[in-house]
Residue frames as qw, qx, qy, qz and C-alpha x, y, z in Angstrom:
[[0.024, -0.889, -0.457, 0.014, 0.01, 0.01, -0.03],
 [0.304, -0.777, 0.085, 0.545, 2.79, 2.41, 0.77],
 [0.365, -0.110, 0.609, 0.696, 4.31, 1.93, -2.72],
 [0.146, 0.615, 0.702, 0.327, 0.86, 2.46, -4.29],
 [0.158, -0.913, -0.266, 0.265, 0.44, 5.74, -2.18],
 [0.365, -0.582, 0.289, 0.666, 3.82, 6.94, -3.30],
 [0.339, 0.178, 0.706, 0.596, 3.17, 6.13, -6.93],
 [0.045, 0.807, 0.580, 0.101, -0.13, 8.03, -6.67],
 [0.273, -0.849, -0.062, 0.448, 1.69, 10.95, -5.23],
 [0.374, -0.303, 0.510, 0.713, 4.32, 11.02, -7.96],
 [0.246, 0.435, 0.700, 0.509, 1.64, 10.92, -10.56],
 [0.093, -0.899, -0.415, 0.109, -0.13, 13.85, -9.02],
 [0.323, -0.732, 0.161, 0.578, 3.04, 15.79, -8.85],
 [0.369, -0.008, 0.666, 0.648, 3.85, 15.07, -12.53],
 [0.127, 0.711, 0.628, 0.291, 0.28, 16.09, -13.60],
 [0.144, -0.912, -0.194, 0.332, 0.70, 19.41, -11.66],
 [0.352, -0.468, 0.427, 0.689, 4.08, 20.16, -13.35],
 [0.305, 0.210, 0.729, 0.576, 2.68, 19.36, -16.73],
 [0.018, 0.815, 0.579, 0.029, -0.46, 21.53, -16.14],
 [0.299, -0.796, 0.035, 0.525, 1.78, 24.47, -15.19],
 [0.314, -0.269, 0.566, 0.713, 3.71, 24.23, -18.42],
 [0.175, 0.495, 0.764, 0.376, 0.50, 23.98, -20.59],
 [0.037, -0.802, -0.502, 0.321, -1.29, 26.88, -18.96],
 [0.123, -0.677, 0.141, 0.711, 0.90, 29.74, -20.31],
 [0.147, -0.019, 0.756, 0.638, 0.87, 28.40, -23.85],
 [0.035, 0.615, 0.780, 0.111, -2.95, 28.21, -23.75],
 [0.081, -0.810, -0.250, 0.524, -3.08, 31.87, -22.54],
 [0.112, -0.453, 0.448, 0.763, -0.88, 33.07, -25.44],
 [0.101, 0.203, 0.824, 0.519, -2.90, 31.21, -27.98],
 [0.030, -0.761, -0.622, 0.183, -6.12, 32.76, -26.51],
 [0.131, -0.716, 0.027, 0.685, -4.47, 36.27, -26.75],
 [0.131, -0.230, 0.625, 0.734, -3.43, 35.75, -30.26],
 [0.059, 0.459, 0.835, 0.298, -6.83, 34.52, -31.33],
 [0.050, -0.800, -0.488, 0.344, -8.51, 37.47, -29.63],
 [0.123, -0.607, 0.249, 0.745, -6.16, 40.02, -31.30],
 [0.172, -0.003, 0.779, 0.604, -6.74, 38.41, -34.62],
 [0.044, 0.645, 0.761, 0.060, -10.54, 38.51, -34.21],
 [0.083, -0.802, -0.211, 0.552, -10.28, 42.19, -33.11],
 [0.129, -0.382, 0.467, 0.787, -8.20, 43.08, -36.29],
 [0.077, 0.288, 0.834, 0.464, -10.74, 41.22, -38.51],
 [0.020, -0.755, -0.629, 0.183, -13.52, 43.23, -36.86],
 [0.103, -0.730, 0.047, 0.674, -11.69, 46.51, -37.70],
 [0.021, 0.327, -0.636, -0.699, -11.22, 45.56, -41.34],
 [0.535, 0.443, 0.691, -0.199, -14.39, 45.00, -43.57],
 [0.283, 0.278, 0.602, 0.693, -15.40, 45.38, -47.14],
 [0.149, 0.153, 0.035, -0.976, -17.09, 48.63, -48.11],
 [0.353, 0.500, 0.777, -0.151, -20.81, 48.32, -48.36],
 [0.293, 0.588, 0.485, 0.577, -22.80, 50.05, -51.08],
 [0.223, -0.935, -0.267, -0.071, -23.65, 52.76, -48.60],
 [0.618, -0.552, 0.178, 0.531, -19.99, 53.11, -47.55],
 [0.506, 0.157, 0.474, 0.703, -18.96, 53.57, -51.20],
 [0.098, 0.791, 0.469, 0.381, -21.63, 56.16, -51.65],
 [0.421, -0.870, -0.063, 0.248, -20.38, 58.10, -48.67],
 [0.606, -0.314, 0.328, 0.654, -16.86, 58.06, -50.08],
 [0.346, 0.439, 0.509, 0.655, -18.00, 59.40, -53.42],
 [0.148, -0.900, -0.380, -0.153, -20.05, 62.07, -51.73],
 [0.498, -0.760, 0.047, 0.414, -16.96, 63.27, -49.82],
 [0.486, -0.183, 0.447, 0.728, -14.90, 63.39, -53.01],
 [0.327, 0.694, 0.586, 0.261, -17.65, 65.07, -55.05],
 [0.052, -0.962, -0.106, 0.245, -17.04, 68.70, -54.02],
 [0.376, -0.531, 0.485, 0.584, -13.44, 68.71, -55.39],
 [0.386, 0.211, 0.734, 0.518, -14.56, 67.24, -58.66],
 [0.128, 0.858, 0.498, -0.004, -17.55, 69.74, -58.78],
 [0.229, -0.831, 0.083, 0.501, -15.06, 72.60, -58.12],
 [0.399, -0.227, 0.615, 0.642, -12.95, 71.59, -61.08],
 [0.238, 0.548, 0.713, 0.367, -16.02, 71.48, -63.43],
 [0.038, -0.927, -0.335, 0.167, -17.30, 74.91, -62.02],
 [0.230, -0.763, 0.230, 0.558, -13.95, 76.66, -62.70],
 [0.348, -0.030, 0.691, 0.633, -13.91, 75.54, -66.42],
 [0.422, 0.624, 0.236, -0.614, -15.62, 77.34, -69.10],
 [0.677, 0.427, 0.509, 0.318, -16.38, 76.95, -72.78],
 [0.044, -0.672, 0.230, 0.702, -14.55, 79.32, -75.08],
 [0.683, 0.557, 0.451, 0.138, -15.36, 79.77, -78.88],
 [0.080, 0.902, -0.238, -0.353, -13.00, 81.30, -81.34],
 [0.406, -0.526, -0.114, 0.738, -10.41, 82.30, -82.07],
 [0.332, 0.893, 0.277, 0.126, -10.80, 85.67, -83.64],
 [0.622, 0.189, 0.015, 0.760, -7.93, 88.02, -84.87],
 [0.002, 0.344, -0.031, 0.939, -9.68, 91.25, -84.00],
 [0.119, 0.212, 0.676, -0.695, -12.08, 92.49, -81.33],
 [0.471, 0.214, -0.189, -0.835, -14.55, 93.46, -84.12],
 [0.542, 0.090, -0.776, -0.309, -14.89, 89.83, -85.21],
 [0.260, -0.126, -0.870, 0.398, -15.26, 88.64, -81.63],
 [0.214, 0.237, 0.427, -0.846, -17.82, 91.14, -80.81],
 [0.564, 0.153, -0.430, -0.688, -19.89, 90.19, -83.93],
 [0.493, -0.046, -0.868, -0.034, -19.83, 86.58, -82.74],
 [0.089, -0.165, -0.702, 0.688, -20.72, 87.68, -79.22],
 [0.426, 0.178, 0.046, -0.886, -23.82, 89.64, -80.55],
 [0.578, 0.073, -0.687, -0.434, -24.83, 86.50, -82.50],
 [0.360, -0.176, -0.870, 0.287, -24.86, 84.44, -79.26],
 [0.102, 0.175, 0.457, -0.866, -26.72, 87.20, -77.41],
 [0.529, 0.084, -0.305, -0.788, -29.42, 87.06, -80.09],
 [0.651, -0.033, -0.734, -0.190, -29.79, 83.35, -79.21],
 [0.631, -0.680, 0.026, -0.374, -30.17, 84.15, -75.57],
 [0.892, -0.072, -0.229, 0.382, -26.68, 82.82, -74.80],
 [0.291, -0.946, 0.123, 0.074, -24.73, 84.87, -72.33],
 [0.854, 0.210, 0.022, 0.476, -21.15, 85.56, -73.57],
 [0.225, -0.940, 0.109, 0.233, -18.30, 87.70, -73.11],
 [0.682, 0.638, -0.243, 0.263, -15.21, 88.61, -75.34],
 [0.683, -0.660, 0.231, 0.211, -11.88, 87.63, -73.78],
 [0.506, 0.762, -0.403, 0.038, -8.24, 88.12, -75.15],
 [0.893, -0.331, 0.232, 0.200, -5.45, 85.67, -74.79],
 [0.252, 0.814, -0.519, -0.070, -1.67, 86.15, -75.61],
 [0.959, -0.110, 0.250, 0.070, 0.16, 83.00, -76.46],
 [0.326, -0.564, 0.597, 0.468, 3.71, 82.24, -77.51],
 [0.758, 0.595, 0.119, -0.237, 3.97, 81.93, -81.29],
 [0.841, 0.381, -0.050, 0.380, 7.51, 81.03, -81.73],
 [0.574, -0.583, 0.047, 0.573, 10.94, 82.82, -81.45],
 [0.480, 0.856, -0.068, 0.181, 12.71, 85.67, -83.11],
 [0.827, -0.162, -0.005, 0.539, 16.49, 85.99, -83.15],
 [0.055, 0.998, 0.001, 0.004, 18.06, 89.29, -82.42],
 [0.776, 0.106, -0.061, 0.619, 21.73, 89.83, -83.49],
 [0.137, -0.980, 0.026, -0.144, 23.54, 92.68, -81.78],
 [0.565, 0.402, -0.393, 0.605, 26.91, 94.05, -80.64],
 [0.531, -0.584, -0.464, 0.402, 27.41, 94.60, -76.87],
 [0.048, -0.991, -0.060, -0.113, 27.54, 98.17, -75.60],
 [0.638, 0.358, -0.291, 0.617, 30.98, 99.73, -75.56],
 [0.437, -0.235, -0.460, 0.737, 32.58, 101.80, -72.77],
 [0.061, 0.457, 0.241, -0.854, 30.78, 104.95, -73.85],
 [0.571, 0.663, 0.439, -0.206, 28.12, 106.12, -76.14],
 [0.252, 0.838, -0.325, -0.358, 30.74, 108.00, -78.35],
 [0.195, -0.368, 0.877, 0.239, 32.71, 104.72, -78.88],
 [0.501, 0.355, 0.784, -0.090, 29.40, 102.96, -79.84],
 [0.467, 0.804, 0.148, -0.338, 28.59, 105.69, -82.33],
 [0.071, 0.699, -0.610, -0.367, 31.93, 105.41, -83.93],
 [0.323, -0.043, 0.938, 0.119, 31.44, 101.65, -84.28],
 [0.515, 0.592, 0.541, -0.301, 28.02, 102.35, -85.77],
 [0.342, 0.825, -0.202, -0.401, 29.58, 104.59, -88.41],
 [0.104, -0.454, 0.838, 0.284, 32.10, 101.89, -89.36],
 [0.427, 0.232, 0.872, -0.062, 29.43, 99.28, -89.76],
 [0.448, 0.772, 0.333, -0.305, 27.32, 101.65, -91.96],
 [0.160, 0.752, -0.487, -0.414, 30.40, 102.46, -94.06],
 [0.161, -0.183, 0.951, 0.188, 30.66, 98.69, -94.72],
 [0.534, -0.020, -0.402, -0.744, 26.96, 98.82, -95.75],
 [0.327, -0.174, -0.912, 0.179, 25.88, 96.69, -92.85],
 [0.412, -0.627, -0.334, -0.571, 22.37, 97.52, -91.70],
 [0.493, -0.209, -0.614, 0.580, 22.75, 98.60, -87.97],
 [0.263, -0.759, -0.192, -0.564, 21.08, 100.87, -85.43],
 [0.124, 0.303, -0.661, 0.675, 22.00, 102.22, -82.03],
 [0.475, -0.530, -0.702, -0.034, 19.93, 100.74, -79.09],
 [0.073, -0.603, 0.072, -0.791, 18.51, 103.56, -77.05],
 [0.574, -0.476, 0.333, -0.577, 17.08, 101.81, -73.92],
 [0.969, -0.113, -0.166, -0.146, 17.04, 98.66, -71.93],
 [0.755, -0.549, 0.284, 0.219, 19.89, 96.55, -70.63],
 [0.726, 0.193, 0.358, 0.554, 21.54, 96.80, -74.08],
 [0.161, 0.974, 0.117, -0.106, 21.39, 100.64, -74.33],
 [0.021, 0.856, -0.437, -0.276, 24.25, 102.00, -76.50],
 [0.583, -0.048, 0.772, 0.250, 24.70, 98.55, -78.02],
 [0.278, 0.371, -0.483, -0.743, 24.19, 98.08, -81.81],
 [0.750, 0.257, 0.535, -0.292, 21.27, 96.22, -83.21],
 [0.051, -0.337, 0.755, 0.560, 22.02, 94.22, -86.42],
 [0.517, 0.017, -0.534, -0.669, 18.54, 93.02, -86.97],
 [0.557, -0.062, 0.677, -0.477, 15.79, 90.75, -85.71],
 [0.363, 0.236, -0.762, -0.482, 15.18, 87.60, -87.80],
 [0.836, -0.119, 0.113, -0.523, 12.27, 85.08, -87.71],
 [0.976, 0.111, -0.187, 0.026, 14.67, 82.18, -88.62],
 [0.699, -0.627, 0.252, 0.234, 17.71, 80.99, -86.84],
 [0.764, 0.134, 0.369, 0.512, 19.69, 80.31, -90.01],
 [0.298, 0.820, 0.164, 0.461, 19.23, 83.88, -91.21],
 [0.418, -0.899, 0.114, -0.062, 20.59, 85.13, -88.01],
 [0.820, -0.299, 0.325, 0.364, 23.58, 82.83, -88.24],
 [0.637, 0.517, 0.255, 0.511, 24.34, 84.06, -91.76],
 [0.018, -0.951, -0.009, -0.309, 24.45, 87.66, -90.50],
 [0.628, -0.727, 0.272, 0.045, 26.73, 86.67, -87.56],
 [0.838, 0.036, 0.305, 0.452, 29.13, 84.88, -89.90],
 [0.400, 0.759, 0.156, 0.489, 29.37, 87.97, -92.05],
 [0.244, -0.923, 0.152, -0.257, 30.16, 90.18, -89.01],
 [0.791, -0.493, 0.281, 0.229, 32.79, 87.73, -87.68],
 [0.751, 0.355, 0.262, 0.491, 34.50, 87.81, -91.07],
 [0.176, 0.851, 0.038, 0.494, 34.58, 91.59, -90.76],
 [0.420, 0.233, -0.563, 0.672, 36.27, 91.29, -87.32],
 [0.432, -0.425, 0.176, -0.776, 33.34, 91.93, -85.01],
 [0.081, 0.019, -0.951, 0.297, 31.98, 89.79, -82.16],
 [0.516, -0.262, -0.277, -0.767, 28.16, 89.55, -82.63],
 [0.201, 0.016, 0.856, -0.476, 25.86, 88.06, -79.96],
 [0.402, -0.271, -0.684, -0.545, 22.45, 86.39, -80.33],
 [0.291, 0.055, 0.625, -0.722, 19.40, 86.82, -78.08],
 [0.121, -0.337, -0.874, -0.327, 16.21, 84.77, -78.48],
 [0.249, 0.006, 0.159, -0.955, 12.99, 86.80, -78.31],
 [0.249, 0.341, 0.896, -0.139, 9.66, 85.12, -77.63],
 [0.175, -0.113, -0.413, -0.887, 7.15, 86.08, -80.27],
 [0.246, 0.321, 0.699, -0.590, 3.69, 86.72, -78.80],
 [0.147, -0.229, -0.629, -0.728, 0.41, 86.49, -80.66],
 [0.285, 0.172, 0.530, -0.780, -2.84, 87.93, -79.38],
 [0.267, -0.269, -0.751, -0.541, -6.22, 86.56, -80.28],
 [0.427, -0.140, 0.220, -0.866, -9.78, 86.81, -79.11],
 [0.200, -0.187, -0.961, -0.034, -12.10, 84.21, -77.67],
 [0.505, -0.365, -0.138, -0.770, -15.75, 84.36, -76.64],
 [0.022, 0.085, -0.893, 0.442, -16.49, 82.86, -73.29],
 [0.531, -0.388, -0.584, -0.475, -19.88, 81.13, -72.82],
 [0.368, -0.473, 0.428, -0.677, -21.37, 81.70, -69.47],
 [0.065, -0.083, 0.979, -0.175, -21.72, 78.48, -67.39],
 [0.448, 0.344, 0.637, -0.525, -25.52, 78.78, -67.21],
 [0.572, 0.581, -0.156, -0.557, -25.68, 79.05, -70.99],
 [0.162, -0.345, 0.898, 0.218, -23.63, 75.86, -71.72],
 [0.455, 0.272, 0.837, -0.138, -26.76, 73.83, -72.26],
 [0.471, 0.763, 0.246, -0.369, -28.00, 76.21, -74.96],
 [0.054, 0.727, -0.503, -0.464, -24.84, 76.27, -77.07],
 [0.462, -0.089, 0.860, 0.199, -24.90, 72.61, -78.22],
 [0.520, 0.584, 0.622, -0.040, -27.88, 73.11, -80.54],
 [0.283, 0.934, -0.008, -0.216, -26.45, 76.32, -82.08],
 [0.431, -0.552, 0.553, 0.451, -22.82, 75.21, -82.70],
 [0.595, 0.251, 0.672, 0.362, -23.62, 73.57, -86.09],
 [0.293, 0.871, 0.350, 0.181, -25.18, 76.74, -87.56],
 [0.238, -0.924, 0.182, 0.236, -22.61, 78.97, -85.97],
 [0.597, -0.314, 0.581, 0.456, -19.82, 76.95, -87.63],
 [0.528, 0.538, 0.541, 0.373, -21.30, 77.43, -91.00],
 [0.106, 0.970, 0.146, 0.163, -21.36, 81.33, -90.57],
 [0.227, -0.858, 0.461, -0.008, -17.89, 81.55, -88.83],
 [0.860, 0.363, -0.354, 0.063, -15.38, 79.58, -90.74],
 [0.511, 0.354, -0.599, 0.505, -12.68, 77.81, -88.64],
 [0.526, -0.616, 0.189, -0.555, -14.68, 78.18, -85.39],
 [0.554, 0.156, -0.775, 0.261, -13.13, 76.22, -82.53],
 [0.631, -0.670, -0.041, -0.389, -14.06, 75.38, -79.03],
 [0.466, 0.260, -0.685, 0.496, -11.87, 74.91, -75.99],
 [0.662, -0.687, -0.298, -0.040, -12.48, 74.12, -72.33],
 [0.451, 0.366, -0.384, 0.717, -10.23, 76.43, -70.31],
 [0.292, -0.465, -0.597, 0.585, -10.30, 77.77, -66.76],
 [0.107, 0.872, 0.458, 0.136, -12.85, 80.54, -66.67],
 [0.178, -0.969, 0.031, 0.170, -10.47, 83.27, -65.30],
 [0.720, -0.226, 0.366, 0.546, -7.25, 82.28, -67.24],
 [0.400, 0.444, 0.434, 0.674, -8.13, 84.57, -70.12],
 [0.134, -0.260, -0.199, 0.935, -8.01, 88.31, -69.79],
 [0.317, 0.729, 0.484, -0.364, -11.17, 90.47, -70.46],
 [0.513, 0.454, 0.398, 0.610, -11.27, 91.79, -74.06],
 [0.171, -0.551, -0.091, 0.811, -10.33, 95.40, -74.49]]
């Protein structure tokens, strides 16, 4: 009986030790499951209502872009032509306004000689050039005042030809690129008249050859003068 009691006691002790080792592992497993379940509860697919709310929150920005854009019709080379077109739209109950726009239309090439130490020296150089029958003019204002202009050319090769001639004559010509601006006139259709213009565009295009339409920011084009 004593050996049986001791065996029973050893088995109980062994079970107690085994139970203590398993308990922490079980706690960690439960904690991991709870964290995973909590994470899954925080992440879910968007429902139809959710997607509608997302779109409604993003809608004001998109509407602002549309609201800031206007329909422009043109372009016209003179204010008279633009005003005639504006009057035509007014007769169709379409609110419109003439606007002018200045856009880059290429480059011009300015050949010149840099200003000398004094105006008298530049004038002597000008007389030398004119004696060689080279077209030249004194520059009277700007950062090149008292320099000598040798012409403004629409093509780069023409400017280079003049510069070669001057180098052969012993001068040191310089070249400056000048942006060439072109002004045109457009007629801006008021936003509340956009729905009326579609039906009229076809007949307007027949009466105004080359009529174009552009969507541009409403305030990016200056008012016509």
